[in-house]
C-alpha positions as CSV (number, residue, x, y, z in Angstrom):
1,M,3.0,-7.8,-18.6
2,T,3.7,-10.0,-15.7
3,Q,0.8,-12.2,-15.0
4,L,-0.7,-11.4,-12.4
5,L,-0.9,-13.9,-9.1
6,P,-3.9,-15.5,-8.2
7,H,-5.5,-14.1,-5.6
8,I,-8.6,-12.8,-3.2
9,E,-10.2,-9.3,-3.0
10,I,-12.3,-7.8,-0.4
11,E,-13.5,-4.4,-0.5
12,S,-14.8,-2.3,2.8
13,G,-17.0,-0.4,0.8
14,P,-17.8,0.8,-2.8
15,N,-15.6,2.3,-5.4
16,P,-12.4,1.8,-3.0
17,S,-9.7,4.8,-3.2
18,A,-7.2,2.8,-0.9
19,A,-5.8,-0.7,-1.0
20,V,-3.7,-3.0,1.6
21,I,-1.9,-6.0,-0.7
22,W,-1.0,-8.6,2.2
23,L,1.0,-11.2,1.6
24,H,0.8,-14.6,3.8
25,G,3.3,-16.8,5.1
26,L,5.1,-20.1,4.5
27,G,2.6,-22.6,3.5
28,A,-0.1,-20.7,4.1
29,D,-2.5,-19.1,1.3
30,G,-4.2,-15.8,0.8
31,N,-7.1,-17.0,3.0
32,D,-5.0,-16.8,6.2
33,F,-5.4,-13.5,6.8
34,A,-8.7,-12.3,4.8
35,G,-10.9,-13.1,7.5
36,L,-9.3,-10.5,9.5
37,V,-10.9,-7.8,7.5
38,P,-14.3,-7.7,9.4
39,E,-12.2,-7.5,12.8
40,L,-10.4,-4.5,12.0
41,D,-11.7,-1.1,13.1
42,L,-11.7,0.9,9.8
43,G,-13.7,4.0,10.7
44,N,-12.0,7.5,9.1
45,C,-10.8,5.7,6.3
46,P,-12.1,5.3,2.7
47,P,-13.4,2.9,1.3
48,I,-10.1,-0.1,0.7
49,R,-9.6,-3.2,-1.6
50,F,-7.9,-5.5,0.3
51,I,-5.6,-7.8,-2.0
52,F,-4.9,-11.3,-0.3
53,P,-2.3,-13.0,-3.0
54,H,-1.6,-16.5,-3.2
55,A,2.5,-17.3,-3.6
56,P,3.5,-20.4,-6.0
57,S,4.2,-23.5,-4.3
58,I,8.1,-24.4,-4.6
59,P,10.2,-27.2,-3.0
60,V,11.2,-26.0,0.1
61,S,15.1,-26.9,1.5
62,M,14.3,-26.5,5.0
63,N,10.9,-28.5,5.0
64,N,13.5,-31.8,3.0
65,G,12.2,-30.4,-0.5
66,Y,8.5,-30.5,0.6
67,V,6.3,-28.5,-2.2
68,M,4.4,-25.8,-0.2
69,P,3.6,-22.4,-0.9
70,A,6.4,-19.8,-0.4
71,W,7.3,-16.8,-1.9
72,Y,10.8,-18.3,-2.0
73,D,13.3,-21.2,-0.6
74,I,14.5,-21.2,2.9
75,L,18.0,-22.7,2.7
76,G,18.7,-22.7,6.1
77,A,17.1,-22.1,10.0
78,D,18.9,-18.9,10.9
79,L,16.9,-17.4,7.8
80,V,19.8,-14.9,6.5
81,R,23.0,-16.6,7.0
82,R,22.3,-18.3,3.1
83,E,19.5,-16.7,1.5
84,D,17.4,-17.5,-1.6
85,A,18.3,-14.2,-3.6
86,A,16.4,-15.4,-7.0
87,G,13.4,-16.5,-5.5
88,I,13.0,-13.2,-3.3
89,H,13.8,-11.0,-6.7
90,H,11.2,-13.3,-8.8
91,S,8.6,-12.5,-6.1
92,A,9.2,-8.8,-5.7
93,L,8.4,-8.6,-9.4
94,A,5.0,-10.5,-9.1
95,I,4.4,-8.2,-5.9
96,E,5.5,-5.2,-8.3
97,A,2.8,-6.3,-10.7
98,L,-0.1,-6.3,-8.2
99,I,1.0,-2.8,-7.3
100,A,0.6,-1.6,-11.2
101,N,-2.5,-3.2,-11.3
102,E,-3.9,-1.5,-8.3
103,V,-2.6,2.2,-9.8
104,A,-4.1,1.0,-13.6
105,R,-7.5,0.7,-11.7
106,G,-7.3,4.3,-9.9
107,I,-5.4,3.7,-6.8
108,P,-2.1,5.9,-6.4
109,A,0.7,4.4,-5.1
110,S,0.5,6.5,-2.0
111,A,-2.9,5.3,-1.2
112,I,-1.6,1.2,-1.0
113,V,-0.3,-0.6,2.1
114,L,1.9,-3.4,1.6
115,A,1.7,-5.8,4.5
116,G,3.0,-9.2,4.9
117,F,3.2,-11.4,7.8
118,S,6.4,-13.6,8.4
119,Q,8.2,-14.6,4.5
120,G,5.5,-12.4,3.6
121,C,6.4,-9.7,5.5
122,A,10.0,-10.3,4.3
123,M,8.7,-9.8,1.3
124,A,6.5,-6.6,2.2
125,L,9.9,-5.0,3.0
126,H,12.3,-5.8,0.8
127,T,9.3,-4.7,-2.1
128,G,8.1,-1.8,-0.6
129,L,11.7,-0.3,0.1
130,R,12.4,-0.6,-3.1
131,H,9.5,0.6,-4.7
132,P,9.9,4.0,-7.0
133,A,6.7,5.6,-5.9
134,R,5.7,6.3,-2.4
135,L,3.6,4.3,-0.7
136,A,1.3,4.8,2.2
137,G,2.5,2.2,4.2
138,I,4.8,-1.0,4.9
139,M,3.1,-3.6,7.4
140,A,5.7,-6.3,8.4
141,L,4.2,-8.8,11.0
142,S,6.6,-11.4,12.5
143,G,9.1,-11.7,10.1
144,Y,12.3,-9.9,9.0
145,L,14.5,-7.5,6.5
146,P,15.8,-10.0,3.6
147,L,18.8,-9.8,2.0
148,A,19.6,-6.6,4.7
149,S,23.0,-5.7,3.0
150,T,21.4,-4.9,-0.1
151,V,18.8,-2.3,1.2
152,A,21.6,0.7,1.5
153,A,22.5,0.5,-2.3
154,E,18.9,-0.4,-3.9
155,R,16.4,1.4,-1.7
156,S,13.9,3.9,-3.1
157,A,14.3,7.6,-2.1
158,A,10.5,7.7,-2.4
159,N,9.9,5.6,0.5
160,Q,12.3,6.7,2.8
161,A,9.6,8.6,5.1
162,T,6.9,6.0,4.8
163,P,5.9,4.7,8.0
164,I,6.8,1.2,8.8
165,F,4.7,-1.0,11.2
166,M,6.6,-3.7,12.8
167,A,4.9,-6.2,15.1
168,H,6.3,-9.4,16.8
169,G,5.9,-11.9,19.2
170,T,8.3,-12.1,22.5
171,Q,7.8,-15.9,22.2
172,D,8.3,-16.8,18.6
173,P,9.6,-20.0,17.8
174,M,10.0,-19.5,14.0
175,V,11.1,-16.1,13.7
176,I,12.9,-15.4,16.7
177,I,12.7,-12.1,18.1
178,S,16.3,-11.3,18.3
179,R,16.0,-11.5,14.3
180,A,13.4,-9.3,14.1
181,E,14.9,-6.5,16.7
182,A,18.0,-7.0,14.1
183,S,16.3,-5.9,11.1
184,R,14.2,-3.0,13.1
185,D,17.8,-1.8,14.1
186,A,19.3,-1.7,10.3
187,L,15.8,0.0,9.4
188,A,16.4,2.6,11.9
189,S,20.0,3.3,11.1
190,L,19.0,3.8,7.5
191,G,16.7,6.5,8.8
192,Y,13.4,4.8,8.1
193,K,10.7,5.6,10.6
194,V,9.6,2.3,12.6
195,Q,7.0,2.1,14.6
196,W,8.0,-0.8,17.1
197,H,5.4,-3.6,18.7
198,T,5.7,-6.4,20.9
199,Y,3.0,-8.8,22.0
200,A,3.0,-12.0,24.1
201,M,2.8,-14.3,21.5
202,P,4.2,-16.8,19.5
203,H,4.1,-16.9,15.6
204,S,0.7,-15.8,15.7
205,V,-1.3,-12.4,15.7
206,H,-2.5,-11.1,18.8
207,P,-6.1,-9.4,19.8
208,Q,-4.2,-5.9,20.7
209,E,-2.3,-6.4,17.4
210,I,-5.3,-6.6,15.6
211,A,-6.4,-2.9,17.0
212,D,-2.9,-1.9,16.4
213,I,-3.5,-2.5,12.6
214,G,-6.5,-0.7,12.6
215,R,-5.0,2.0,14.4
216,Y,-2.0,2.1,11.6
217,L,-4.4,2.0,8.4
218,K,-6.7,4.9,9.9
219,A,-3.2,6.8,10.3
220,V,-1.5,6.2,7.0
221,L,-4.8,5.9,5.2
222,G,-7.5,7.9,6.9
223,T,-8.9,11.0,6.0
224,G,-6.1,13.7,5.8
225,S,-3.4,10.9,6.2
226,R,-2.1,12.2,2.2
227,S,-2.1,15.6,2.4
228,A,0.4,15.4,5.6
């Protein structure tokens, strides 16, 4: 069995029956979003286990080979013309192991949200769309759809109707908004249910976005959501 990535766990209550696996961006670690949990309005949600894994440190080509936490290598500034497919696939296996671990602990895939920011967003979309069991949701923050040309052939029918929350800053200099819009449109063309949100922010998180994330989690994990 794949060894689990080191990670932080925060439980919103005892005996959690839902989980959110939240993937950080390039150069960060699991601590990056752990502090947001107390800011989320999770009323009407069951107790949730939030899992914030740490990506391994690897040399990143765009940063002159500097070693930093990364889910995969960045080979060019436009992000998608040349992509590190091997690195993406390797990290997807590690994320799948985290999902499998939650299922083994008694939380069904249908009560798991896969979330990510920037590079973590790319991994959440890549892994979630291919996961063989239905997930509760995919939360894609300030990122893009990687290996977009392979989604149609590799996607799982189980997550065709899974609601996707996409959020992006209109002033993002790192992942320009047109890149995210192209990803949104690619997903929509494949029939996915994308909830699109933009905020007047750079490559960061907006207070209104935090409120919208809370509403989304209540919609997909709250009482009655799994029977819908």
